[in-house]
C-alpha positions, -999 to 999 in steps of 0.1 A, spaced: -205 249 45 -217 244 9 -234 213 -4 -206 190 -14 -207 159 -35 -194 126 -21 -158 117 -29 -153 97 -62 -132 71 -48 -148 39 -34 -137 17 -6 -105 23 11 -80 52 14 -47 50 33 -32 81 50 6 75 53 27 96 75 65 95 72 88 113 96 125 121 95 149 110 122 149 135 151 124 156 131 152 170 111 141 195 84 155 176 55 128 190 31 142 224 38 173 216 18 174 235 -14 158 214 -40 146 187 -15 109 191 -22 112 191 -59 134 160 -57 109 142 -35 80 149 -58 100 138 -88 108 105 -71 71 102 -59 59 107 -95 82 80 -109 72 55 -81 35 62 -86 39 53 -124 48 17 -114 24 13 -85 -12 3 -90 -24 26 -62 -34 62 -67 -21 93 -49 -50 114 -40 -34 140 -19 0 150 -4 17 175 19 54 180 23 61 195 57 97 203 69 100 173 91 75 148 78 54 139 48 17 132 43 3 110 15 -33 99 9 -36 69 -13 -61 46 -28 -47 12 -29 -53 -18 -50 -31 -49 -48 4 -33 -44 13 -28 -7 23 8 4 58 -4 11 64 -9 -27 59 28 -32 75 42 -2 108 22 -6 111 34 -42 108 71 -29 124 71 4 156 51 -4 168 72 -33 156 104 -15 177 93 15 207 88 -8 202 123 -23 199 139 12 230 122 24 249 133 -7 239 169 -1 248 169 36 277 144 35 257 120 58 253 82 59 224 59 68 186 63 65 169 97 70 135 83 76 125 74 112 111 38 114 81 27 93 55 51 81 23 55 102 -8 45 86 -45 53 88 -72 33 69 -104 52 63 -138 45 45 -136 69 16 -173 78 15 -174 86 53 -140 101 58 -124 108 25 -131 145 22 -124 152 58 -90 135 55 -80 154 24 -90 186 41 -70 176 72 -39 169 51 -42 201 31 -45 222 63 -13 208 79 7 239 71 -21 260 86 -21 241 119 17 244 119 15 281 116 35 282 83 6 298 64 -28 312 73 -47 293 45 -40 261 28 -40 278 -6 -10 297 4 12 267 6 32 257 -24 40 221 -11 7 204 -8 -17 192 -35 -42 219 -25 -32 244 -51 -33 217 -79 -68 210 -69 -78 247 -70 -60 253 -104 -35 276 -89 -7 253 -97 2 228 -124 -14 193 -115 11 165 -117 0 137 -140 2 111 -112 -22 132 -88 -56 117 -89 -77 147 -87 -106 128 -102 -110 114 -67 -127 148 -59 -137 161 -93 -153 130 -106 -156 122 -143 -180 151 -154 -157 179 -167 -187 203 -169 -190 204 -131 -153 209 -124 -152 246 -117 -183 244 -94 -168 215 -75 -135 234 -73 -151 264 -57 -170 242 -32 -138 223 -24 -119 255 -17 -146 266 7 -147 232 23 -110 231 30 -109 267 41 -138 260 66 -114 235 83 -85 257 89 -92 261 126 -96 224 131 -73 211 159 -50 181 155 -70 148 152 -52 119 168 -69 93 147 -59 111 114 -23 114 126 -20 76 130 -28 73 167 -54 50 182 -77 69 205 -94 53 235 -127 60 219 -117 41 188 -103 13 209 -136 10 228 -156 8 195 -133 -20 182 -137 -40 214 -175 -36 212 -175 -47 176 -153 -77 181 -163 -86 216 -128 -89 231 -99 -71 247 -80 -59 215 -58 -30 204 -54 -17 170 -20 -13 154 -33 15 133 -66 34 131 -94 21 110 -121 47 105 -156 40 89 -189 24 94 -190 -7 116 -192 -31 87 -161 -15 70 -141 -18 102 -149 -55 107 -145 -62 70 -111 -46 70 -99 -64 101 -110 -98 87 -90 -90 54 -59 -84 75 -65 -116 96 -69 -137 63 -39 -121 47 -17 -128 78 -30 -163 81 -22 -170 44 13 -155 48 19 -177 79 8 -208 62 31 -201 33 60 -194 54 54 -226 74 52 -246 41 83 -267 34 76 -264 -4 107 -253 -23 109 -232 -55 107 -264 -77 75 -274 -59 60 -239 -66 69 -240 -103 54 -275 -106 23 -264 -88 18 -232 -110 25 -251 -143 2 -280 -135 -26 -255 -125 -21 -238 -159 -23 -272 -177 13 -270 -189 38 -298 -186 61 -288 -157 93 -299 -176 88 -270 -200 97 -246 -171 133 -256 -173 136 -256 -211 148 -226 -232 113 -222 -249 94 -189 -248 57 -197 -256 34 -171 -238 19 -198 -216 55 -208 -204 64 -172 -198 32 -167 -178 38 -198 -157 73 -186 -149 60 -151 -140 33 -165 -117 58 -189 -100 80 -159 -93 51 -138 -81 40 -166 -57 74 -174 -43 83 -138 -37 51 -120 -28 30 -148 -12 57 -169 4 81 -140 11 111 -159 -1 142 -145 -20 138 -141 -58 172 -154 -64 161 -189 -54 132 -190 -79 154 -176 -105 179 -204 -100 152 -229 -99 138 -219 -133 173 -214 -148 167 -177 -157 185 -146 -149 177 -127 -117 170 -96 -138 144 -116 -156 126 -124 -124 128 -87 -114 112 -78 -147 84 -103 -142 76 -90 -107 78 -54 -119 53 -61 -147 28 -75 -122 33 -47 -98 26 -22 -125 -3 -39 -143 -17 -60 -115 -29 -97 -115 -58 -106 -138 -88 -125 -125 -75 -157 -141 -41 -152 -125 -56 -150 -90 -77 -181 -96 -45 -200 -106 -25 -187 -76 -54 -197 -53 -51 -232 -65 -14 -230 -61 -17 -218 -25 -38 -248 -15 -13 -271 -31 18 -258 -14 1 -254 20 -13 -290 19 -50 -282 15 -54 -306 -15 -34 -338 -24 -2 -330 -43 6 -345 -78 35 -370 -81 56 -340 -90 52 -322 -57 64 -346 -30 75 -319 -6 41 -303 -6 24 -335 4 49 -341 32 42 -307 46 5 -310 47 -13 -306 81 -32 -282 102 -17 -248 106 -28 -229 137 -46 -196 134 -24 -164 139 -24 -148 173 -15 -113 160 -24 -94 129 -38 -59 130 -53 -69 164 -31 -76 194 -44 -94 225 -40 -74 257 -32 -99 286 -38 -88 321 -9 -97 344 
């Protein structure tokens, strides 16, 4: 195998596998693959993650993504819902076409990134559809090799890096690297299944009887750090859901954290700081607390479409460092971690200790 540079994506990569109901061959419908890629490109333009690789099989789909703040579901919903409607329109059917939720695999990019991309690109080879990955028209492999036009949303820089002068050399090495893996058998952990070996590793690292909801692959410190992030995220969501703070309390907490008089939130004024306050309140209410956006729209006396636009802008552009600092203060306020102001009576009434979550990525195995 040739010397190969490390992948130019740091941190985390997600491998997402979406299967059709009863393994139906919906992608074999004429025009289906083109339609799916068109929807994928449009969704990628509004998502802060990057699509590093893909492979469209007849009965399922593989995506390799580098994520930032937006969850996977934001992208898959924007693709799968309209794609399901398109399929049903072609076949005269009803209902969803995707089976359950997508499977996920989280990998450390430096350790497993290239192996994962090779594994995904060789899916048609393992299925016996083609003899080599370069013969498939429905994976990102040909785009990497320069044999097909590269979609603007495909992040090939993850492999090629920023140095254009080395692209052809890396492309040749990459072709040999992927081709060398064409005889590789199916890997359970790359397919979203938690192997016994991985389970034993996690138990050793965490010192308890635990089971993973999805594979996490990488160095020990990466695995532990990823699990802690999931635990903290779940804990924050639980505390937010248990809070009795209403939409008005969230608006007040956000505006006070920004140093803006809360009463301005309900006036028909459009200074940039007021608009920012409304947008952050909407984001916190919907994304952090998991509550309906119609409630926060009514609380701020704005149209529901305006709230949708606020959320869309943040999902596309992400939150700034200052925005995150403000939301951190708001979180403490609405969950009762700090005394509330006279405006936020409900937040003060709901203060108290919140028990730690029992289940996140990890699920306790209880012996009967």
